[in-house]
C-alpha positions in Angstrom: 7.1 22.6 20.2 4.1 20.9 23.3 2.7 17.6 22.7 -1.1 19.2 22.4 0.5 21.5 19.3 2.6 18.6 17.7 -0.7 16.6 16.9 -2.8 19.3 15.9 -3.9 18.7 12.7 -4.3 22.7 11.6 -0.8 22.9 12.4 0.7 20.8 10.0 -2.2 21.6 7.2 -0.5 24.8 7.3 3.3 23.2 7.3 2.5 21.5 4.9 1.0 23.9 2.7 3.0 24.8 0.5 3.9 21.4 -0.3 0.4 20.4 -2.0 0.8 22.7 -4.8 1.6 20.2 -7.9 3.5 21.1 -11.0 2.5 20.2 -14.6 5.8 20.2 -15.4 6.7 17.8 -12.8 3.7 15.9 -13.2 4.0 14.9 -17.1 7.8 14.5 -16.6 7.2 11.7 -14.3 4.6 10.1 -16.5 6.5 10.3 -19.3 9.8 8.8 -17.4 7.3 6.5 -15.6 5.3 5.2 -18.8 7.6 5.8 -21.4 10.4 2.7 -20.0 7.6 0.8 -19.2 6.3 0.1 -22.1 9.5 0.1 -24.0 10.4 -2.7 -21.4 7.4 -4.8 -22.3 8.4 -4.3 -25.9 11.5 -5.4 -25.5 10.3 -8.6 -23.7 8.3 -9.6 -26.4 11.0 -8.9 -28.7 13.3 -11.0 -26.2 10.8 -14.0 -26.3 12.5 -15.3 -30.1 15.5 -15.4 -28.6 15.7 -16.6 -24.6 12.9 -16.2 -22.2 16.3 -15.8 -19.3 16.4 -12.4 -21.7 12.6 -11.7 -21.1 12.9 -12.2 -17.5 15.6 -9.6 -17.6 13.5 -7.0 -19.4 10.4 -8.1 -17.2 12.4 -6.7 -13.6 13.2 -3.2 -14.2 9.6 -3.3 -16.2 8.1 -4.4 -12.8 9.9 -1.4 -11.0 8.3 1.2 -13.6 5.2 0.1 -13.4 5.2 0.2 -9.3 6.3 3.8 -10.0 3.0 3.9 -12.3 0.5 2.5 -9.5 2.2 5.6 -7.0 1.2 8.3 -9.5 -2.2 6.1 -9.8 -2.4 6.6 -6.0 -1.8 10.5 -6.1 -4.5 10.7 -8.4 -6.8 9.0 -6.5 -5.7 11.7 -4.0 -6.3 14.4 -6.1 -2.7 15.3 -5.4 -1.0 14.7 -8.6 -2.8 17.6 -11.1 -4.6 20.8 -9.8 -7.1 19.8 -11.7 -9.6 17.3 -10.1 -11.2 15.7 -13.7 -7.3 15.8 -15.1 -6.8 13.6 -11.9 -9.5 11.1 -12.8 -8.7 11.1 -16.8 -5.2 9.9 -15.8 -6.4 7.6 -12.4 -9.1 5.8 -14.2 -6.3 4.8 -17.6 -3.5 3.9 -15.8 -6.1 1.6 -13.4 -5.9 -0.3 -16.4 -2.4 -0.9 -16.1 -2.6 -1.7 -12.4 -5.9 -3.9 -12.7 -7.8 -1.5 -10.3 -10.5 0.4 -10.3 -10.0 3.9 -10.0 -13.3 4.8 -8.0 -12.9 1.7 -5.7 -9.1 2.1 -4.7 -10.2 5.7 -4.0 -13.0 5.0 -1.4 -11.2 2.3 0.3 -7.9 4.3 0.2 -9.6 6.7 1.5 -10.7 5.0 4.5 -7.8 3.2 5.3 -6.4 7.1 5.8 -9.3 8.3 7.6 -9.1 5.4 10.1 -5.1 4.4 10.3 -4.6 3.1 13.9 -8.3 3.0 14.7 -9.3 -0.1 16.6 -13.1 0.4 16.0 -12.4 0.9 11.9 -10.1 -1.8 11.0 -11.0 -3.4 8.0 -11.7 -1.3 4.7 -8.5 -0.8 2.4 -5.9 -2.0 5.3 -3.8 -5.5 6.7 -6.5 -7.8 8.3 -4.9 -7.4 12.0 -6.1 -8.4 15.3 -5.1 -7.6 18.8 -4.0 -10.1 21.4 -6.8 -9.8 23.3 -8.9 -10.7 20.5 -6.7 -13.3 19.3 -7.5 -15.1 23.2 -11.1 -14.6 22.3 -11.2 -15.9 18.8 -12.4 -19.7 17.8 -10.1 -22.3 16.3 -11.1 -21.4 13.3 -10.6 -17.8 13.1 -7.0 -18.4 14.6 -6.3 -20.6 12.1 -7.7 -18.0 9.4 -5.5 -15.4 10.6 -2.6 -17.4 10.8 -2.7 -18.4 7.2 -3.4 -15.0 6.2 -0.5 -13.7 8.0 1.9 -16.2 6.9 4.7 -14.9 4.8 3.9 -17.2 2.1 0.4 -16.4 1.6 0.3 -12.5 2.0 3.2 -12.0 0.1 3.8 -15.0 -2.7 0.3 -15.9 -3.2 -2.1 -12.7 -1.8 -0.9 -10.4 -4.6 -2.1 -11.9 -7.4 -5.5 -13.0 -5.3 -5.7 -8.9 -4.6 -5.1 -7.5 -7.6 -6.9 -10.1 -10.1 -9.4 -11.7 -8.0 -10.6 -9.3 -4.7 -10.8 -6.2 -7.1 -12.6 -7.6 -9.5 -15.9 -7.3 -7.1 -17.6 -4.8 -5.0 -16.9 -4.3 -1.5 -19.5 -3.9 1.0 -21.6 -0.7 1.3 -20.0 0.8 -2.0 -22.1 3.5 -3.6 -23.9 2.7 -7.0 -20.8 4.7 -8.6 -18.6 2.8 -7.6 -20.5 -1.0 -7.9 -20.4 0.6 -11.5 -17.0 1.5 -12.0 -15.9 -1.5 -11.3 -18.0 -3.6 -13.0 -17.2 -0.8 -16.5 -13.4 -1.6 -15.5 -13.6 -5.3 -15.6 -15.2 -4.8 -18.8 -13.0 -2.8 -20.3 -10.3 -4.9 -19.0 -11.1 -7.8 -20.3 -11.5 -6.5 -23.5 -8.2 -4.7 -23.6 -7.0 -8.3 -22.5 -8.6 -9.9 -25.5 -7.2 -7.6 -28.0 -3.8 -8.1 -26.9 -4.0 -11.4 -26.5 -5.1 -11.7 -30.4 -2.6 -9.4 -31.5 0.4 -11.1 -30.1 -1.0 -14.5 -29.0 -1.7 -15.4 -25.3 1.3 -17.5 -24.3 3.5 -14.5 -25.3 1.5 -12.5 -23.4 1.2 -14.4 -20.3 4.9 -15.2 -20.7 5.7 -11.0 -20.4 2.9 -9.9 -18.0 2.6 -12.5 -15.5 6.3 -11.6 -13.9 5.8 -7.8 -14.5 2.6 -7.8 -12.7 4.0 -10.4 -10.3 6.8 -8.6 -9.1 5.0 -5.5 -9.3 2.1 -6.3 -6.9 4.6 -8.6 -4.7 6.5 -5.2 -4.3 3.7 -2.8 -3.8 1.6 -5.2 -1.2 5.1 -5.3 0.6 5.9 -1.5 0.5 1.8 -1.1 2.0 1.9 -4.0 5.2 5.8 -2.6 6.0 4.8 1.1 6.3 1.8 0.0 9.1 3.2 -2.9 10.5 6.2 -2.7 12.6 7.4 -3.1 16.1 6.3 0.6 17.6 3.6 1.3 16.0 0.0 3.2 16.8 -3.6 1.8 17.5 -5.9 3.2 19.8 -9.3 2.9 20.9 -12.0 5.6 19.2 -11.8 7.9 21.8 -8.3 7.7 22.3 -7.6 8.0 18.8 -5.7 11.3 17.1 -5.3 11.5 13.1 -1.6 13.4 13.6 -0.6 10.7 15.8 -1.7 7.9 13.8 0.7 9.3 10.8 3.1 10.0 13.0 3.3 6.8 15.1 1.7 4.4 12.9 3.2 5.4 9.3 6.9 4.8 9.5 9.8 6.2 7.5 11.0 3.4 4.8 15.0 4.8 4.1 15.5 3.1 0.4 18.6 3.6 -1.6 17.7 6.1 -3.8 17.0 4.0 -7.1 14.6 2.1 -4.7 13.3 5.1 -3.7 12.8 6.7 -7.2 11.0 3.6 -8.3 8.9 3.1 -5.1 7.3 7.5 -6.0 9.0 8.4 -2.5 6.3 6.5 -1.0 8.6 5.8 2.0 8.2 8.6 3.2 5.0 7.8 4.6 4.1 9.3 8.1 4.2 12.8 5.4 1.8 11.3 3.0 -0.6 10.3 6.3 -0.2 13.7 7.8 -1.2 15.1 4.3 -2.3 13.2 0.9 -2.8 16.4 -1.1 1.4 16.9 -1.3 2.2 14.9 -4.4 5.0 12.2 -4.5 7.7 13.9 -5.5 7.7 16.5 -3.0 7.0 14.5 -0.1 10.8 14.3 0.7 11.2 17.7 0.6 8.4 18.3 3.3 10.0 16.0 5.3 13.3 17.8 5.2 11.3 20.7 6.2 10.5 20.1 10.2 12.6 18.4 12.2 9.5 16.6 13.9 9.0 14.5 10.8 12.4 13.2 10.6 12.1 11.8 14.6 9.1 8.8 13.4 10.2 5.3 13.4 13.1 5.0 10.5 12.9 1.4 9.0 15.3 0.3 6.6 16.1 -3.1 4.2 17.6 -4.7 6.7 15.2 -3.8 9.5 12.0 -3.9 7.7 12.3 -7.7 7.5 11.9 -7.7 11.2 8.3 -6.7 10.7 7.6 -10.4 8.9 8.0 -11.9 12.5 5.0 -9.4 13.9 1.8 -10.7 14.0 -0.8 -9.2 16.7 -1.1 -6.1 18.5 -0.5 -6.1 22.0 -3.2 -3.2 23.5 -1.5 -3.6 27.1 2.5 -3.1 25.9 1.5 -0.8 22.5 3.6 -2.8 20.5 3.1 -5.7 18.0 4.0 -9.0 18.9 5.1 -12.3 17.1 4.6 -15.9 17.8 6.8 -16.3 21.2 5.2 -13.8 22.6 1.9 -14.9 22.0 2.8 -18.5 23.2 3.5 -17.0 26.6 0.8 -15.1 27.0 -1.6 -17.3 26.0 0.2 -20.1 28.7 0.3 -17.5 31.1 -3.1 -16.7 31.0 -4.3 -20.6 31.0 -2.6 -21.2 33.8 -4.2 -18.3 36.1 -7.5 -19.3 34.7 -7.0 -22.5 35.8 -5.3 -21.7 39.0 -8.9 -19.7 40.1 -10.5 -22.6 39.2 
């Protein structure tokens, strides 16, 4: 396949069309084997409180894994890919949104913006990780640099950020939201508060927090990590609008996160992220099959659990080298440019 054909969206739409058709039996079974164990483990965690909190945490850890899997179903519903019927996707997505603390309409719209502008330097800021270029960072004020470094600090991003995003940030409307989205956010908030109050008064607030907090915290941390690592790797992709290409962004700017089978299952195959970005209408249970259907899909950047840890060191996108760079490269770049500036003076 020549380069032009390789990055032709219509060609890929044809290639992946056979994987777009969700099967009701597979979708329902995935709901059952994700929600069922989650609710059972939540119940066991509550039961174990009277025995040992250590035992409660043992139940909470796999429950967090099932919550991640449930979120992937929610995510598919926002793409209208989990069921063939649009309305069914909306109903199931809204209900699962209460478990994941997300407004269906808000997530759907912000995530659609992420897909539409992934890797486009002029469309950053909605539904993605804050990413500055090396050149932008050099021109930025000291305050903006400080805020950016703080945001990209692993402790902030993965230990504090997940709770902030799901418990605080998602509770408010984003700039430019439609009336429908704004209404949906507030209805979601009111419904969530109602559910939490009912559960809190039924089993006790202390019991609820001791169970829900570790489950939700671990699940949200894992979710943020999955989203981060699949777009923040060294040989990534960012281009100005005039040079940006949707397919190129999917194949170069989204990784294949090759996880052990058990983790692949819990993460709902989202590791085949390049396929998902090529065609978001492919349900998660067909992503691996689609990945294996074409050799070109197997040539994308592949990350493993071990190699993905390097992503923690990347801070800025270098427009010249077309790579993510870390603190050492940033210091060298800034020092060299300062010296060049003083020489000219």
